[in-house]
ZAMARGU-4260 file (C-alpha; in steps of 0.2 Angstrom, whole numbers, plus 5000, padded with zeros to 4 digits):
<rodrens>
0) 5201/5110/5233 | 5192/5122/5221 | 5206/5118/5208 | 5203/5100/5210 | 5184/5102/5207
5) 5188/5113/5192 | 5200/5100/5185 | 5186/5087/5185 | 5172/5098/5181 | 5177/5103/5163
10) 5180/5085/5157 | 5164/5079/5166 | 5154/5094/5157 | 5161/5089/5141 | 5157/5071/5143
15) 5139/5076/5148 | 5137/5086/5132 | 5144/5071/5122 | 5132/5059/5129 | 5117/5071/5128
20) 5120/5074/5109 | 5120/5055/5106 | 5102/5052/5112 | 5094/5063/5099 | 5104/5054/5086
25) 5098/5037/5092 | 5080/5044/5093 | 5081/5051/5075 | 5088/5035/5069 | 5074/5025/5077
30) 5061/5037/5070 | 5068/5036/5053 | 5069/5017/5053 | 5051/5017/5059 | 5045/5027/5044
35) 5055/5015/5033 | 5046/5001/5042 | 5029/5008/5038 | 5033/5012/5020 | 5040/4994/5019
40) 5023/4988/5025 | 5014/4998/5011 | 5026/4991/4998 | 5020/4973/5004 | 5002/4978/5002
45) 5005/4983/4984 | 5014/4967/4980 | 5007/4951/4974 | 5015/4934/4974 | 5013/4920/4961
50) 4999/4908/4965 | 5011/4894/4969 | 5019/4904/4983 | 5011/4897/4999 | 5005/4912/5008
55) 4993/4904/5020 | 4988/4915/5036 | 5003/4926/5037 | 5016/4935/5026 | 5033/4931/5034
60) 5043/4947/5034 | 5061/4944/5038 | 5072/4958/5045 | 5091/4959/5044 | 5099/4974/5053
65) 5105/4981/5070 | 5094/4983/5086 | 5087/4999/5080 | 5081/4992/5064 | 5074/4977/5072
70) 5065/4987/5085 | 5058/4999/5072 | 5049/4984/5063 | 5040/4979/5079 | 5028/4993/5075
75) 5021/4984/5060 | 5021/4966/5067 | 5004/4958/5066 | 4997/4972/5054 | 4984/4966/5041
80) 4989/4964/5023 | 4973/4960/5014 | 4967/4944/5022 | 4984/4940/5029 | 4994/4945/5044
85) 5012/4952/5043 | 5023/4941/5054 | 5040/4950/5058 | 5055/4938/5060 | 5072/4945/5065
90) 5086/4935/5057 | 5102/4935/5066 | 5110/4925/5052 | 5109/4926/5034 | 5101/4909/5031
95) 5085/4900/5030 | 5077/4913/5018 | 5065/4899/5012 | 5054/4904/5028 | 5053/4922/5021
100) 5041/4930/5009 | 5049/4947/5012 | 5067/4951/5016 | 5072/4968/5023 | 5090/4971/5023
105) 5099/4986/5032 | 5117/4990/5030 | 5126/4974/5024 | 5143/4975/5016 | 5142/4975/4997
110) 5150/4958/4994 | 5139/4950/5007 | 5123/4958/5000 | 5128/4951/4982 | 5130/4934/4989
115) 5112/4935/4997 | 5106/4941/4980 | 5114/4926/4971 | 5106/4914/4984 | 5089/4920/4983
120) 5089/4924/4964 | 5072/4919/4955 | 5063/4915/4972 | 5047/4924/4975 | 5055/4934/4989
125) 5052/4952/4990 | 5068/4961/4994 | 5068/4979/5002 | 5083/4989/5007 | 5090/5006/5009
130) 5097/5017/4995 | 5098/5017/4977 | 5113/5005/4977 | 5102/4991/4985 | 5090/4991/4970
135) 5104/4994/4957 | 5114/4979/4963 | 5100/4966/4963 | 5087/4971/4976 | 5069/4974/4971
140) 5065/4990/4981 | 5077/5002/4988 | 5071/5016/4999 | 5082/5032/4999 | 5080/5047/5011
145) 5084/5062/5000 | 5083/5079/5009 | 5069/5072/5021 | 5059/5064/5007 | 5059/5045/5004
150) 5062/5040/4986 | 5058/5023/4980 | 5069/5014/4967 | 5061/4998/4960 | 5072/4985/4950
155) 5058/4978/4938 | 5068/4965/4929 | 5073/4957/4946 | 5055/4958/4952 | 5049/4950/4935
160) 5062/4936/4937 | 5055/4932/4954 | 5037/4932/4947 | 5032/4946/4959 | 5021/4960/4953
165) 5020/4977/4961 | 5005/4988/4958 | 5006/5001/4944 | 5000/5014/4957 | 5016/5012/4967
170) 5027/5011/4952 | 5021/5029/4947 | 5029/5035/4963 | 5045/5026/4960 | 5061/5028/4950
175) 5062/5012/4939 | 5078/5003/4937 | 5082/4992/4922 | 5065/4995/4912
</rodrens>
């Protein structure tokens, strides 16, 4: 009987350790995404849209990402942006971008991301994503975690093409692409 218990105890202990190490990874990912969501809120606060953009009572902030990403953006839902309120919209499909003033994209395959950029080109739609590559490939603002510090990459030509303006104060903190 003791041999049978030992036979099952070792794999059970290994499984317990495996499951236990995955929880902090999820928590760290949620924590990091929540920081990125707060930073995205501040990017919106330092961005101005052209007068013809119909920003009425809310700024519609569309999010494309997994459950962790979407959950992290609930922390900024209904936050004030000047005299407007931020409204988070979780997109399950890559369509209906005309309802969005801001589009946050997390972890899309490169070919799909490039198709999105072609579809929304020249629209006054602020695009924010993760990493240098996001901005270099046609996104407006890429946020990259380098050694625990978030670095911003801003693609100025794409922003200008969409008639969006980003504050010079924020640009001083960013790496500029295509200037």
